[in-house]
C-alpha positions as a Markdown table, in Angstrom:
| # | Residue | x | y | z |
|---|---|---|---|---|
| 1 | Unk | 4.6 | 23.1 | 6.8 |
| 2 | Unk | 6.3 | 23.5 | 3.4 |
| 3 | Unk | 5.5 | 20.7 | 0.7 |
| 4 | Unk | 9.1 | 20.0 | 0.3 |
| 5 | Unk | 9.4 | 19.2 | 4.1 |
| 6 | Unk | 6.2 | 17.1 | 4.1 |
| 7 | Unk | 7.5 | 15.2 | 1.1 |
| 8 | Unk | 11.0 | 14.5 | 2.6 |
| 9 | Unk | 9.3 | 13.2 | 5.7 |
| 10 | Unk | 6.9 | 10.8 | 3.7 |
| 11 | Unk | 9.7 | 9.8 | 1.6 |
| 12 | Unk | 11.8 | 8.9 | 4.7 |
| 13 | Unk | 8.9 | 6.8 | 6.3 |
| 14 | Unk | 8.2 | 4.9 | 2.9 |
| 15 | Unk | 11.8 | 4.1 | 2.5 |
| 16 | Unk | 12.0 | 2.8 | 6.0 |
| 17 | Unk | 8.8 | 0.7 | 5.7 |
| 18 | Unk | 9.9 | -0.8 | 2.3 |
| 19 | Unk | 13.4 | -1.6 | 3.7 |
| 20 | Unk | 12.0 | -3.2 | 6.8 |
| 21 | Unk | 10.1 | -5.7 | 4.6 |
| 22 | Unk | 13.2 | -7.8 | 3.9 |
| 23 | Unk | 14.0 | -8.4 | 7.4 |
| 24 | Unk | 10.9 | -10.7 | 7.4 |
| 25 | Unk | 12.2 | -13.0 | 4.4 |
| 26 | Unk | 13.8 | -15.8 | 6.2 |
| 27 | Unk | 14.8 | -19.5 | 5.5 |
| 28 | Unk | 13.5 | -22.0 | 8.0 |
| 29 | Unk | 13.9 | -25.8 | 8.3 |
| 30 | Unk | 16.5 | -28.3 | 9.2 |
| 31 | Unk | 16.9 | -29.7 | 5.7 |
| 32 | Unk | 19.2 | -28.7 | 2.8 |
| 33 | Unk | 19.5 | -25.0 | 2.2 |
| 34 | Unk | 18.4 | -25.4 | -1.4 |
| 35 | Unk | 15.0 | -26.9 | 0.0 |
| 36 | Unk | 14.8 | -24.0 | 2.5 |
| 37 | Unk | 15.3 | -21.4 | -0.2 |
| 38 | Unk | 12.7 | -22.8 | -2.4 |
| 39 | Unk | 10.2 | -23.4 | 0.4 |
| 40 | Unk | 10.6 | -19.7 | 1.5 |
| 41 | Unk | 8.8 | -18.7 | -1.9 |
| 42 | Unk | 5.7 | -17.3 | 0.0 |
| 43 | Unk | 8.1 | -14.9 | 1.8 |
| 44 | Unk | 9.5 | -13.7 | -1.4 |
| 45 | Unk | 6.1 | -13.2 | -3.0 |
| 46 | Unk | 4.6 | -11.2 | 0.1 |
| 47 | Unk | 7.8 | -9.2 | 0.1 |
| 48 | Unk | 7.3 | -8.4 | -3.6 |
| 49 | Unk | 3.6 | -7.5 | -3.3 |
| 50 | Unk | 4.1 | -5.4 | -0.2 |
| 51 | Unk | 7.1 | -3.6 | -1.5 |
| 52 | Unk | 5.2 | -2.8 | -4.8 |
| 53 | Unk | 2.3 | -1.6 | -2.8 |
| 54 | Unk | 4.6 | 0.9 | -0.9 |
| 55 | Unk | 6.3 | 2.0 | -4.1 |
| 56 | Unk | 2.8 | 2.7 | -5.7 |
| 57 | Unk | 1.9 | 4.7 | -2.7 |
| 58 | Unk | 5.2 | 6.6 | -2.9 |
| 59 | Unk | 4.5 | 7.4 | -6.7 |
| 60 | Unk | 0.9 | 8.3 | -6.2 |
| 61 | Unk | 1.8 | 10.5 | -3.2 |
| 62 | Unk | 4.1 | 12.3 | -5.4 |
| 63 | Unk | 1.5 | 12.7 | -8.0 |
| 64 | Unk | -0.8 | 14.2 | -5.4 |
| 65 | Unk | 1.9 | 16.7 | -4.1 |
| 66 | Unk | 2.6 | 18.0 | -7.4 |
| 67 | Unk | -1.2 | 19.2 | -7.5 |
| 68 | Unk | -1.1 | 20.7 | -4.1 |
| 69 | Unk | -0.6 | 24.5 | -3.6 |
| 70 | Unk | -0.1 | 24.5 | 0.1 |
| 71 | Unk | -0.8 | 21.8 | 2.7 |
| 72 | Unk | -2.9 | 22.8 | 5.7 |
| 73 | Unk | -2.7 | 21.2 | 9.2 |
| 74 | Unk | -5.4 | 18.7 | 8.6 |
| 75 | Unk | -3.7 | 17.6 | 5.4 |
| 76 | Unk | -0.6 | 17.1 | 7.4 |
| 77 | Unk | -2.4 | 14.9 | 10.0 |
| 78 | Unk | -4.1 | 12.9 | 7.3 |
| 79 | Unk | -0.7 | 12.1 | 5.9 |
| 80 | Unk | 0.6 | 11.1 | 9.4 |
| 81 | Unk | -2.4 | 8.6 | 9.5 |
| 82 | Unk | -1.6 | 7.2 | 6.1 |
| 83 | Unk | 2.0 | 6.8 | 7.3 |
| 84 | Unk | 0.8 | 4.9 | 10.4 |
| 85 | Unk | -0.8 | 2.2 | 8.3 |
| 86 | Unk | 2.1 | 2.0 | 5.8 |
| 87 | Unk | 4.7 | 1.6 | 8.4 |
| 88 | Unk | 2.7 | -1.1 | 9.9 |
| 89 | Unk | 2.6 | -3.0 | 6.7 |
| 90 | Unk | 5.7 | -5.2 | 7.2 |
| 91 | Unk | 4.2 | -6.8 | 10.3 |
| 92 | Unk | 1.1 | -8.1 | 8.5 |
| 93 | Unk | 3.3 | -9.1 | 5.5 |
| 94 | Unk | 5.3 | -11.2 | 7.7 |
| 95 | Unk | 2.4 | -12.9 | 9.5 |
| 96 | Unk | 0.7 | -13.7 | 6.1 |
| 97 | Unk | 4.0 | -15.0 | 4.5 |
| 98 | Unk | 4.8 | -17.1 | 7.6 |
| 99 | Unk | 1.3 | -18.5 | 7.8 |
| 100 | Unk | 1.2 | -19.4 | 4.1 |
| 101 | Unk | 4.6 | -21.0 | 4.5 |
| 102 | Unk | 3.7 | -23.1 | 7.6 |
| 103 | Unk | 0.0 | -23.8 | 6.7 |
| 104 | Unk | -1.1 | -22.7 | 10.1 |
| 105 | Unk | -3.5 | -19.7 | 10.6 |
| 106 | Unk | -3.5 | -18.7 | 6.9 |
| 107 | Unk | -7.1 | -17.5 | 7.1 |
| 108 | Unk | -6.7 | -15.2 | 10.0 |
| 109 | Unk | -3.3 | -14.0 | 8.4 |
| 110 | Unk | -5.0 | -13.2 | 5.1 |
| 111 | Unk | -7.8 | -11.3 | 6.9 |
| 112 | Unk | -5.2 | -9.5 | 9.1 |
| 113 | Unk | -3.4 | -8.4 | 6.0 |
| 114 | Unk | -6.5 | -7.3 | 4.4 |
| 115 | Unk | -7.7 | -5.2 | 7.3 |
| 116 | Unk | -4.3 | -3.4 | 7.3 |
| 117 | Unk | -4.5 | -2.8 | 3.5 |
| 118 | Unk | -8.1 | -1.6 | 3.7 |
| 119 | Unk | -7.4 | 0.9 | 6.4 |
| 120 | Unk | -4.3 | 2.1 | 4.3 |
| 121 | Unk | -6.6 | 2.4 | 1.3 |
| 122 | Unk | -9.3 | 4.4 | 3.4 |
| 123 | Unk | -6.6 | 6.9 | 4.7 |
| 124 | Unk | -5.2 | 7.3 | 1.3 |
| 125 | Unk | -8.7 | 8.1 | 0.0 |
| 126 | Unk | -9.7 | 10.4 | 2.8 |
| 127 | Unk | -6.3 | 12.2 | 2.0 |
| 128 | Unk | -7.2 | 12.7 | -1.6 |
| 129 | Unk | -10.8 | 13.6 | -1.1 |
| 130 | Unk | -9.9 | 16.2 | 1.5 |
| 131 | Unk | -7.3 | 17.7 | -0.8 |
| 132 | Unk | -9.3 | 17.7 | -3.9 |
| 133 | Unk | -13.0 | 18.4 | -2.8 |
| 134 | Unk | -13.8 | 21.7 | -4.5 |
| 135 | Unk | -10.2 | 22.1 | -5.2 |
| 136 | Unk | -9.7 | 22.8 | -1.6 |
| 137 | Unk | -5.8 | 22.6 | -1.6 |
| 138 | Unk | -5.1 | 22.0 | -5.4 |
| 139 | Unk | -3.3 | 24.5 | -7.5 |
| 140 | Unk | -5.1 | 26.7 | -9.6 |
| 141 | Unk | -3.5 | 25.2 | -12.8 |
| 142 | Unk | -4.0 | 21.5 | -11.6 |
| 143 | Unk | -4.8 | 19.5 | -14.8 |
| 144 | Unk | -8.4 | 18.5 | -14.5 |
| 145 | Unk | -7.7 | 15.3 | -16.4 |
| 146 | Unk | -5.1 | 14.4 | -13.9 |
| 147 | Unk | -7.3 | 15.1 | -10.9 |
| 148 | Unk | -10.2 | 13.1 | -12.4 |
| 149 | Unk | -7.8 | 10.3 | -13.1 |
| 150 | Unk | -6.5 | 10.0 | -9.6 |
| 151 | Unk | -10.1 | 10.1 | -8.4 |
| 152 | Unk | -11.2 | 7.3 | -10.6 |
| 153 | Unk | -8.1 | 5.2 | -9.7 |
| 154 | Unk | -8.5 | 5.7 | -6.0 |
| 155 | Unk | -12.2 | 5.0 | -5.9 |
| 156 | Unk | -12.3 | 1.2 | -6.2 |
| 157 | Unk | -9.4 | 0.6 | -3.6 |
| 158 | Unk | -11.3 | 0.3 | -0.5 |
| 159 | Unk | -13.9 | -2.0 | -2.0 |
| 160 | Unk | -11.3 | -4.2 | -3.8 |
| 161 | Unk | -9.2 | -4.7 | -0.4 |
| 162 | Unk | -12.3 | -5.3 | 1.6 |
| 163 | Unk | -13.4 | -8.1 | -0.9 |
| 164 | Unk | -10.0 | -9.7 | -1.0 |
| 165 | Unk | -10.2 | -9.6 | 2.9 |
| 166 | Unk | -13.6 | -11.3 | 3.0 |
| 167 | Unk | -12.3 | -13.8 | 0.5 |
| 168 | Unk | -9.5 | -14.6 | 3.2 |
| 169 | Unk | -12.1 | -16.1 | 5.5 |
| 170 | Unk | -12.4 | -18.9 | 2.9 |
| 171 | Unk | -9.2 | -19.2 | 1.1 |
| 172 | Unk | -6.0 | -17.5 | 2.1 |
| 173 | Unk | -4.3 | -18.3 | -1.2 |
| 174 | Unk | -7.1 | -16.8 | -3.2 |
| 175 | Unk | -7.0 | -13.7 | -1.0 |
| 176 | Unk | -3.2 | -13.5 | -1.3 |
| 177 | Unk | -3.6 | -13.6 | -5.2 |
| 178 | Unk | -6.1 | -11.0 | -5.0 |
| 179 | Unk | -3.8 | -8.7 | -3.0 |
| 180 | Unk | -1.1 | -9.2 | -5.7 |
| 181 | Unk | -3.7 | -8.5 | -8.6 |
| 182 | Unk | -4.8 | -5.2 | -6.6 |
| 183 | Unk | -1.3 | -4.1 | -6.5 |
| 184 | Unk | -0.7 | -4.8 | -10.2 |
| 185 | Unk | -3.9 | -2.7 | -10.9 |
| 186 | Unk | -2.3 | 0.2 | -9.1 |
| 187 | Unk | 0.9 | -0.2 | -10.8 |
| 188 | Unk | -0.9 | 0.1 | -14.1 |
| 189 | Unk | -3.3 | 2.8 | -13.2 |
| 190 | Unk | -1.0 | 4.9 | -11.3 |
| 191 | Unk | 1.7 | 5.1 | -14.1 |
| 192 | Unk | -1.3 | 6.3 | -16.4 |
| 193 | Unk | -2.4 | 9.1 | -14.1 |
| 194 | Unk | 0.9 | 10.4 | -12.7 |
| 195 | Unk | 1.8 | 11.9 | -15.9 |
| 196 | Unk | 0.5 | 15.4 | -16.5 |
């Protein structure tokens, strides 16, 4: 498979997943609309965090593909696994936002979101490790500084998401805040390593 075809497919799935997030933002309640709009703030926050998460994945994925010489079948399959978890993200996003808004099942929702995010981080790490180990799929002229930067940036992801997931057992709100902080970390670190 060509890099351009793989990138087009990845772009399409990420765009659909990001678009589906907005369908989960709803206003509930029988009171005044203004009250419902304000009360729905957890949905806005969850939407923003998950949208930025998908955006960071898109940026980082482009950075990776710029370094790839030619994808092999296993790399393509690993991309599919990553997309499986990304396309699933709108569901745990909705569950978490709804639970935080209603106050029911928030801990379970925070853990559910965290498990989804951790699996996503695992699949992205596996994709990069496979491609970069020993320069397996990398271009001969891939900048070593950029390769090392991606590796450093990806390394803490699994542990960060797993920690936030465990925190969700005790406080859904703190866990949700950690998910937002992790996204912010990757927005900042992603912008640093994506430039050659």
